C-alpha positions in Angstrom: 243.3 154.6 19.2 239.8 156.2 19.5 237.2 156.1 16.8 235.8 159.4 15.6 232.6 159.2 13.6 232.6 156.4 11.1 236.1 156.8 9.7 238.9 155.2 11.7 242.5 155.3 10.4 244.7 152.4 11.2 247.7 154.6 12.2 249.9 157.2 10.5 252.8 154.7 10.3 250.7 151.7 9.3 252.7 151.2 6.0 255.8 150.6 8.1 254.2 148.0 10.3 254.7 144.3 9.9 251.6 142.2 9.3 251.6 140.9 12.8 251.7 144.3 14.5 249.2 145.9 12.1 246.6 143.1 12.3 247.0 142.9 16.1 246.3 146.7 16.3 243.3 146.3 14.0 242.0 143.3 16.0 242.3 145.2 19.3 240.5 148.3 18.0 237.8 146.8 15.7 237.1 143.1 16.5 233.9 143.7 18.6 232.3 146.2 16.1 233.0 143.8 13.2 231.5 140.9 15.2 228.4 143.0 15.9 228.1 143.9 12.2 228.3 140.2 11.2 225.9 139.2 14.0 223.3 141.7 12.8 223.6 140.4 9.2 223.7 136.7 10.2 221.7 136.5 13.4 224.3 133.9 14.7 227.0 135.2 17.1 229.1 132.1 16.8 229.2 132.1 13.0 229.8 135.9 13.1 232.9 135.4 15.3 234.2 132.8 12.9 233.6 135.1 9.9 235.4 138.0 11.5 238.3 135.8 12.5 238.6 134.5 9.0 238.6 138.0 7.7 241.5 138.9 10.0 243.4 135.8 8.9 242.9 136.7 5.2 244.0 140.3 5.9 247.2 139.0 7.6 247.9 136.8 4.6 247.4 139.6 2.1 249.1 142.4 4.2 252.1 142.7 1.9 249.9 143.0 -1.2 247.6 145.6 0.4 248.2 148.8 -1.7 247.1 151.2 1.0 247.5 150.0 4.6 245.3 152.9 5.8 242.3 151.2 4.0 242.8 147.9 5.9 239.6 148.6 8.0 237.6 149.1 4.9 239.0 145.8 3.5 238.0 144.1 6.8 234.4 145.5 6.6 234.0 144.5 3.0 235.4 141.1 3.8 233.0 140.6 6.7 230.0 141.7 4.7 230.9 139.4 1.7 231.6 136.5 4.0 228.3 137.0 5.7 226.5 137.0 2.4 228.2 133.7 1.5 227.2 132.2 4.9 223.6 133.3 4.3 223.6 131.8 0.8 225.0 128.6 2.2 222.4 128.6 5.0 219.5 129.0 2.5 220.8 126.0 0.5 221.1 123.8 3.6 217.7 124.9 4.8 216.1 124.0 1.4 217.7 120.6 1.5 216.7 119.9 5.1 213.1 121.0 4.3 213.0 118.4 1.5 214.6 115.7 3.6 212.3 115.7 6.6 208.5 116.0 7.0 207.1 119.0 8.8 206.6 118.4 12.5 203.0 118.2 13.8 203.8 120.3 16.9 206.2 123.1 17.4 209.4 122.1 19.1 210.6 123.5 22.5 213.4 125.3 20.6 210.8 127.1 18.5 209.0 128.3 21.6 212.3 129.5 23.1 213.2 131.3 19.9 209.7 132.9 19.7 210.2 134.3 23.3 213.6 135.7 22.2 212.2 137.5 19.2 210.1 140.0 21.1 211.9 143.1 19.7 209.7 144.3 16.8 212.4 146.4 15.2 214.8 143.6 15.0 212.2 141.2 13.7 211.2 143.7 11.0 214.8 144.2 10.1 215.3 140.5 9.7 212.4 140.3 7.3 214.0 142.7 4.9 215.9 141.5 1.7 219.6 141.1 2.4 220.8 144.2 0.5 218.3 146.4 2.2 219.2 145.0 5.6 222.9 145.4 4.9 222.4 149.1 3.8 220.4 149.9 6.9 222.8 148.2 9.3 225.8 149.9 7.7 224.1 153.3 7.7 222.3 153.4 11.0 224.3 151.0 13.1 227.8 151.8 12.0 226.9 155.3 11.0 228.8 155.0 7.7 228.5 157.5 4.8 226.9 156.5 1.5 230.3 156.4 -0.1 231.7 154.0 2.5 228.5 151.8 2.3 228.8 151.7 -1.5 232.4 150.6 -1.2 231.6 148.0 1.4 228.7 146.6 -0.4 230.3 146.8 -3.8 227.6 148.9 -5.5 226.9 152.5 -6.5 225.9 155.3 -4.1 222.6 155.4 -6.0 222.0 151.8 -5.2 222.8 152.5 -1.5 220.2 155.3 -1.5 217.6 153.0 -3.1 218.3 150.1 -0.7 218.1 152.4 2.2 215.0 154.1 1.1 213.2 150.9 0.3 214.3 149.3 3.5 213.1 152.2 5.7 209.7 152.2 3.9 209.4 148.4 4.5 210.4 148.8 8.1 207.9 151.6 8.6 205.1 149.6 7.0 205.9 146.4 9.1 206.1 148.3 12.3 202.9 150.2 11.7 201.1 146.9 11.0 202.4 145.3 14.2 201.6 148.3 16.4 
């Protein structure tokens, strides 16, 4: 099944499919884009893969209760975004506790130097500096090419909030990139 634009239907006969067949079809068609979405939100490919796999497992478990099987992809996207948010919240809590538990090192570690070398892309660095909601709105809009209505449904907010997050995110990116140029 080929994707056209940002809207991809599961299949005309998706309502008749068993959970195994439907989830297998969705996995084949959309696993990689969902992992890329989660990776852009989390900056951790391994954790992104786990989150996407968990979203597919949850979809499989809820397949019979899914009211409209054609909206399964939207369910998966929303699930990946929500699970990514939870992972980021958990990461912040862990980071806070670790910062309190150990003293600051005197010299940067070798890992820090390697990470600095990897962070050469100014656009990605500026995107990472944005607040989570702005980053999510920009990734969904410009990476997945989703409409405002689809973004609002995925993020669980109004279209006006999507416009606000997108506008503020673009302004912050522009300012950051102009400063670093």
